[in-house]
C-alpha positions as CSV (number, residue, x, y, z in Angstrom):
1,M,-1.6,14.4,0.3
2,T,-3.4,11.9,-2.0
3,P,-4.3,9.2,-1.2
4,T,-4.5,10.0,2.5
5,L,-6.3,13.2,1.8
6,F,-7.8,14.3,-1.6
7,G,-7.6,17.7,-3.0
8,P,-10.0,18.6,-5.9
9,S,-10.6,15.5,-8.0
10,H,-12.6,13.9,-10.8
11,L,-14.7,10.8,-10.4
12,A,-14.0,8.3,-13.1
13,V,-15.9,5.0,-13.7
14,C,-14.6,2.1,-15.8
15,T,-16.9,1.4,-18.8
16,H,-16.0,-2.3,-18.6
17,C,-16.2,-3.4,-15.0
18,D,-17.8,-0.2,-13.3
19,Q,-14.8,0.2,-11.0
20,A,-14.9,3.8,-9.7
21,I,-11.7,5.8,-8.9
22,R,-10.9,9.4,-8.0
23,V,-8.4,11.2,-10.2
24,A,-6.4,13.9,-8.5
25,W,-7.2,17.3,-10.2
26,E,-3.5,18.3,-10.4
27,T,-2.6,15.2,-12.4
28,F,-5.6,15.1,-14.7
29,N,-4.8,15.4,-18.4
30,P,-7.9,15.3,-20.8
31,A,-5.7,14.4,-23.7
32,L,-4.8,11.1,-22.0
33,S,-7.0,8.0,-21.5
34,T,-7.8,7.1,-17.9
35,R,-7.2,3.4,-17.3
36,C,-8.9,1.2,-14.8
37,P,-6.5,-0.2,-12.2
38,S,-8.8,-3.3,-11.8
39,C,-9.3,-4.5,-15.3
40,G,-7.2,-2.1,-17.5
41,G,-10.2,-0.8,-19.4
42,L,-11.1,2.8,-20.2
43,C,-12.8,5.1,-17.6
44,E,-15.1,8.0,-18.3
45,L,-15.6,11.0,-16.1
46,H,-18.8,11.2,-14.2
47,G,-20.4,14.5,-13.1
48,E,-18.8,17.7,-12.0
49,P,-15.4,17.8,-10.3
50,L,-15.4,17.0,-6.5
51,H,-14.2,19.6,-4.0
52,G,-11.2,18.5,-1.9
53,D,-11.5,16.9,1.5
54,R,-11.9,19.3,4.4
55,V,-10.0,18.7,7.6
56,S,-9.8,20.3,11.1
57,L,-6.6,21.7,12.5
58,R,-5.9,21.9,16.2
59,S,-2.9,23.3,18.0
60,P,-0.7,20.9,19.9
61,G,-1.4,20.7,23.7
62,P,1.1,22.4,26.1
63,R,2.9,19.1,26.6
64,E,2.3,17.6,23.2
65,E,5.1,17.6,20.7
66,L,4.9,17.1,16.9
67,G,6.0,13.6,16.0
68,R,7.2,11.7,13.0
69,L,4.4,10.8,10.5
70,D,2.1,13.4,12.0
71,I,0.1,15.2,9.3
72,V,0.2,19.0,9.8
73,G,-1.1,22.1,8.2
74,L,1.4,24.9,7.4
75,A,1.0,28.4,6.2
76,G,1.4,29.0,2.5
77,S,3.5,31.8,1.0
78,G,1.8,35.1,0.3
79,A,-1.8,34.5,-0.8
80,D,-1.4,30.7,-1.2
81,L,-3.8,28.4,0.7
82,P,-2.4,26.4,3.7
83,Q,-0.6,23.2,2.7
84,V,-0.9,19.8,4.3
85,K,2.2,17.6,4.7
86,R,3.5,14.7,6.7
87,I,6.5,15.0,9.2
88,W,9.3,12.6,8.3
89,G,12.3,14.4,9.9
90,L,12.5,16.2,13.2
91,P,14.6,19.3,14.0
92,G,18.2,18.5,14.5
93,E,18.1,15.2,12.6
94,H,20.3,14.3,9.7
95,V,17.8,13.0,7.0
96,Q,18.6,10.8,4.0
97,L,16.3,9.2,1.4
98,R,18.0,6.1,0.1
99,S,16.4,3.7,-2.4
100,G,13.0,4.8,-1.2
101,E,13.7,4.4,2.5
102,L,14.1,6.9,5.3
103,W,17.4,7.0,7.1
104,I,17.8,9.1,10.3
105,D,21.2,9.9,11.6
106,G,22.6,7.0,9.5
107,Q,20.1,4.5,10.8
108,L,17.2,2.9,8.7
109,F,13.9,4.1,10.2
110,Q,11.8,1.0,10.9
111,K,8.1,1.5,11.2
112,S,5.9,-0.2,13.7
113,L,2.7,-1.8,12.4
114,E,0.7,1.2,13.6
115,Q,3.0,3.5,11.8
116,F,2.8,1.4,8.6
117,H,-1.0,1.7,8.8
118,R,-0.6,5.5,8.7
119,V,1.2,5.6,5.4
120,R,0.2,2.4,3.5
121,I,-1.2,2.6,0.0
122,P,-4.0,0.3,-1.2
123,V,-3.0,-2.1,-4.0
124,A,-5.7,-4.7,-4.1
125,A,-8.9,-5.5,-2.2
126,Y,-11.7,-8.1,-2.1
127,P,-14.6,-7.5,-2.3
128,E,-14.0,-3.7,-3.1
129,D,-12.3,-4.2,-6.4
130,R,-14.6,-5.0,-9.2
131,L,-12.1,-7.5,-10.7
132,S,-10.2,-9.5,-8.1
133,H,-6.6,-10.6,-8.6
134,F,-6.8,-13.1,-5.7
135,W,-7.0,-16.8,-6.8
136,V,-8.1,-20.0,-5.1
137,S,-7.5,-23.6,-5.8
138,S,-9.7,-26.3,-4.3
139,G,-7.6,-29.3,-5.4
140,E,-6.0,-31.6,-2.8
141,L,-2.7,-30.3,-1.4
142,N,0.1,-32.6,-2.3
143,G,3.2,-30.4,-1.6
144,T,3.6,-29.3,-5.2
145,P,2.5,-26.0,-6.8
146,A,-0.9,-26.1,-8.4
147,S,-1.0,-26.0,-12.2
148,K,-2.6,-22.9,-13.8
149,S,-5.7,-24.9,-14.6
150,D,-6.3,-25.6,-10.9
151,W,-6.7,-21.9,-10.1
152,A,-10.0,-19.9,-10.1
153,R,-10.3,-16.2,-9.7
154,I,-12.1,-15.0,-6.6
155,E,-15.1,-13.1,-8.2
156,N,-16.6,-10.0,-6.6
157,S,-20.1,-10.7,-5.3
158,D,-22.7,-8.4,-3.9
159,T,-24.4,-11.3,-2.1
160,A,-23.9,-11.0,1.6
161,G,-22.2,-14.1,3.1
162,N,-21.3,-15.5,-0.4
163,T,-17.6,-16.1,0.2
164,P,-15.2,-18.0,-2.0
165,L,-13.9,-21.4,-0.8
166,G,-10.5,-22.9,-1.4
167,Q,-7.6,-24.8,0.1
168,R,-5.0,-22.6,-1.5
169,L,-5.0,-18.8,-1.8
170,S,-2.7,-16.7,-4.0
171,W,-2.2,-13.1,-4.9
172,R,-0.4,-11.9,-8.1
173,S,0.3,-8.3,-9.0
174,V,-0.8,-6.7,-12.3
175,R,-1.1,-3.3,-13.8
176,P,-2.5,-1.8,-17.0
177,A,-0.6,-3.0,-20.1
178,R,0.7,-0.6,-22.7
179,V,-2.1,-1.3,-25.1
180,H,-5.2,0.7,-26.0
181,P,-8.3,-1.1,-24.9
182,T,-10.2,-0.3,-28.1
183,D,-7.5,-2.1,-30.1
184,S,-7.1,-5.3,-28.1
185,P,-9.2,-7.9,-26.2
186,P,-9.8,-7.6,-22.4
187,S,-7.4,-10.4,-21.8
188,D,-4.6,-8.2,-23.0
189,W,-5.5,-5.1,-20.9
190,L,-3.4,-6.1,-17.9
191,Q,0.2,-7.4,-17.6
192,P,2.0,-9.0,-14.7
193,S,4.1,-6.5,-12.8
194,P,6.1,-6.1,-9.6
195,I,4.6,-3.9,-7.0
196,V,5.5,-0.3,-8.0
197,D,5.1,3.1,-6.6
198,D,2.2,4.2,-8.8
199,Y,-1.0,5.8,-7.5
200,R,-4.5,5.0,-8.8
201,S,-5.3,8.7,-8.5
202,N,-2.5,9.9,-10.7
203,Q,-3.9,9.7,-14.2
204,G,-1.6,12.0,-16.2
205,V,1.8,11.8,-14.4
206,R,4.7,10.5,-16.4
207,C,7.5,9.4,-14.0
208,L,9.9,6.6,-13.4
209,L,8.2,3.8,-11.5
210,H,10.2,2.1,-8.7
211,P,9.7,-1.5,-7.6
212,V,8.4,-1.6,-4.0
213,E,9.4,-4.5,-1.8
214,D,7.6,-3.5,1.4
215,Y,4.0,-4.6,1.5
216,S,1.3,-6.1,3.8
217,V,-1.5,-8.7,3.4
218,T,-4.6,-8.6,5.6
219,L,-6.9,-11.6,5.6
220,E,-10.3,-12.1,7.3
221,L,-11.7,-15.6,7.4
222,S,-15.4,-16.4,7.3
223,D,-15.1,-18.8,10.2
224,V,-12.7,-19.4,13.2
225,L,-9.5,-21.1,12.2
226,T,-9.6,-24.8,13.3
227,A,-6.5,-26.3,11.7
228,P,-3.0,-25.0,11.1
229,M,-2.2,-23.3,7.8
230,T,1.0,-22.2,6.3
231,G,1.9,-19.2,4.1
232,L,4.7,-18.4,1.7
233,F,5.6,-14.7,1.3
234,R,8.0,-13.1,-1.2
235,Y,10.4,-10.5,0.3
236,R,13.6,-9.2,-1.3
237,D,13.8,-12.1,-3.8
238,Q,13.5,-14.6,-0.8
239,E,10.6,-16.7,0.3
240,I,9.6,-16.7,4.0
241,T,7.3,-19.4,5.4
242,I,4.8,-18.4,8.2
243,A,2.6,-20.8,10.2
244,F,-0.8,-19.7,11.4
245,T,-2.2,-21.9,14.2
246,P,-5.6,-22.0,16.0
247,V,-5.7,-20.3,19.3
248,D,-6.2,-23.5,21.3
249,T,-3.1,-25.1,19.6
250,G,0.3,-24.7,21.1
251,R,3.1,-23.2,19.1
252,I,4.6,-25.6,16.6
253,E,8.3,-25.4,16.7
254,N,10.4,-25.8,13.5
255,L,7.2,-25.6,11.3
256,A,8.1,-22.2,9.8
257,A,10.3,-19.2,10.1
258,A,7.6,-17.6,12.2
259,T,4.4,-18.7,13.9
260,I,1.3,-16.8,15.1
261,R,-1.9,-17.9,16.7
262,V,-5.1,-16.8,14.9
263,R,-8.9,-16.8,15.3
264,Q,-10.2,-15.1,12.1
265,R,-8.0,-12.1,11.3
266,I,-4.4,-12.1,10.0
267,E,-2.0,-9.4,9.0
268,V,1.4,-9.9,7.6
269,A,3.7,-6.9,6.9
270,L,7.1,-7.2,5.4
271,C,8.6,-3.8,5.9
272,D,11.9,-2.0,6.7
273,D,13.8,-5.3,7.0
274,R,11.3,-6.7,9.5
275,L,8.4,-9.1,9.6
276,L,5.4,-7.7,11.5
277,L,2.7,-10.2,12.3
278,A,-0.7,-9.4,13.9
279,S,-3.9,-11.4,14.5
280,D,-7.0,-11.0,16.7
281,T,-4.9,-12.7,19.4
282,E,-1.4,-11.3,19.4
283,E,1.3,-9.2,17.6
284,L,4.9,-10.3,16.9
285,V,7.9,-8.6,15.4
286,Y,10.8,-10.5,13.7
287,E,14.0,-9.0,12.4
288,Y,14.6,-10.1,8.7
289,S,18.1,-11.1,9.5
290,E,16.8,-13.6,12.1
291,L,14.3,-15.3,9.8
292,D,15.0,-18.5,7.9
293,S,14.4,-17.6,4.3
294,H,15.4,-19.1,1.0
295,A,15.7,-18.0,-2.6
296,S,12.3,-17.7,-4.4
297,S,11.5,-21.0,-6.1
298,Q,8.0,-22.1,-5.3
299,L,6.2,-18.8,-6.0
300,D,5.5,-18.0,-9.6
301,A,6.8,-14.7,-11.1
302,F,4.9,-11.8,-9.7
303,E,3.1,-14.0,-7.2
304,W,3.7,-12.5,-3.8
305,M,2.0,-14.8,-1.4
306,R,0.4,-18.3,-1.2
307,L,-1.6,-19.7,1.7
308,D,-2.3,-23.4,2.2
309,F,-5.2,-24.5,4.3
310,H,-6.1,-28.0,5.5
311,A,-9.8,-27.5,4.9
312,Q,-12.1,-25.7,2.6
313,T,-11.9,-22.1,3.8
314,G,-14.0,-19.0,3.2
315,F,-12.6,-15.5,2.9
316,R,-14.6,-12.5,4.0
317,R,-12.1,-9.9,3.1
318,L,-8.6,-9.7,1.5
319,Q,-6.4,-6.6,1.2
320,V,-2.9,-5.9,0.0
321,Y,-1.1,-2.6,0.7
322,R,2.3,-1.3,-0.2
323,D,4.6,1.0,1.8
324,L,5.3,4.6,0.6
325,Y,8.4,4.7,-1.6
326,L,10.3,7.9,-0.8
327,P,12.0,9.1,-4.0
328,S,14.7,11.7,-3.4
329,V,13.2,14.0,-6.0
330,S,9.7,14.6,-7.3
331,T,8.8,14.7,-11.0
332,E,8.9,18.5,-10.8
333,S,12.6,18.4,-10.1
334,A,15.2,18.7,-12.9
335,D,17.5,16.1,-11.4
336,V,15.2,13.1,-11.8
337,G,18.1,10.6,-12.0
338,Q,19.4,11.5,-8.5
339,E,19.5,8.4,-6.3
340,S,19.7,9.9,-2.8
341,S,19.0,13.1,-1.0
342,V,20.8,14.3,2.1
343,Q,19.6,17.1,4.3
344,E,22.2,18.5,6.7
345,T,21.2,18.8,10.3
346,S,18.8,21.8,10.6
347,A,16.4,23.4,13.1
348,G,13.4,22.8,10.9
349,F,11.0,19.9,10.2
350,Y,11.5,17.7,7.1
351,L,8.1,17.4,5.4
352,L,6.8,15.3,2.5
353,G,3.4,15.0,0.8
354,D,2.0,11.5,0.4
355,N,1.5,11.9,-3.3
356,L,5.3,11.9,-3.7
357,P,5.6,12.1,-7.6
358,V,3.9,15.6,-7.6
359,S,4.5,16.9,-4.1
360,I,6.3,20.2,-3.5
361,D,8.0,19.6,-0.1
362,S,11.3,19.5,1.7
363,R,13.0,17.7,-1.2
364,S,12.6,20.9,-3.3
365,E,12.0,24.6,-2.7
366,L,10.0,24.1,0.5
367,G,13.2,23.0,2.3
368,R,13.2,22.5,6.0
369,V,10.1,24.1,7.7
370,D,10.4,26.2,10.8
371,G,8.0,25.1,13.5
372,R,6.4,28.6,13.6
373,Q,5.0,28.0,10.1
374,I,3.0,25.0,11.2
375,L,-0.6,25.9,11.9
376,G,-1.6,22.7,13.7
377,L,-2.2,19.0,13.6
378,V,-4.7,17.5,11.1
379,E,-7.4,15.8,13.0
380,P,-8.0,12.1,12.1
381,Y,-11.5,12.6,10.7
382,V,-12.2,14.1,7.3
383,V,-15.3,16.0,6.1
384,K,-16.1,14.4,2.8
385,P,-16.4,16.6,-0.2
386,S,-19.4,17.8,-2.1
387,R,-19.7,18.6,-5.7
């Protein structure tokens, strides 16, 4: 269930930027180098392996039913330890995994923002990541894209209250390049990349990576927003403009495809053919088909969002997440090239692990799971592991 829950793992620390990551025990291969997702450098193992997370299971109440996206424990076969999986399909439903998405009875499953939070995978975070891939420009806004020389990387700082300032904010996706860090300079360790369904914790898994189009951006400002700002977000090779206005400002019609009032916190999620907006003031949902979008032209390649402010603005926290991509088969399956998987209507639950490349679940020999095999619901808290 990595990254929601960790089994046994190794702690690895980058020798270049000190970024720490946990490497799932079942994917660790000592013959392969562990690469830092932040700077692309080499990581070294620290200390003894960590035990897995411990969770508490409880039986559903007399009127409580198991629901979609619930995490459950189920009995293993024979002497096997109990397994932890997530419910995606309910008894009696016709389930299909198509291009990474879940289809139920022929309809695309569209997650709410709360449901997205339950399955989202971290991609980038400031100030947690040692090397940020967020960029700011402090030049005057003139309606044209800033040149590369205008941009400055937001640097990680351990000084409380020391937040970066800028009038334009951008995030661009990267991943470790196919070079060995000892044979190339640090500037070559990363390469621009689409968002893909890789996992920081999977160090030794070789599998086909799929582009992931569904993602979210969370932004926390240092101060209350006092002037409108606009954001440009990439989705399905289109660009969507969103307006963010101060709370005491009325809605500005025709300013953008969508508008939301904001104090200090913003969340934008483009997921399952919908735009989900949230702030510390309100939440809004837009169908993608209803939005005014246009072919991507202003954003650079592998640039996923750009925000324009009308004053120098500080950022306390920035986070990017991706949705779970649901491949129809795991890397353990022989039919890796299969595009979709259909499960006929059944009396059992359709269960998947969150670490989909290596999970043994309903896509393979586990099949549909009878409700009597489920031991209980996983409680939301986790007892952190010891060495």
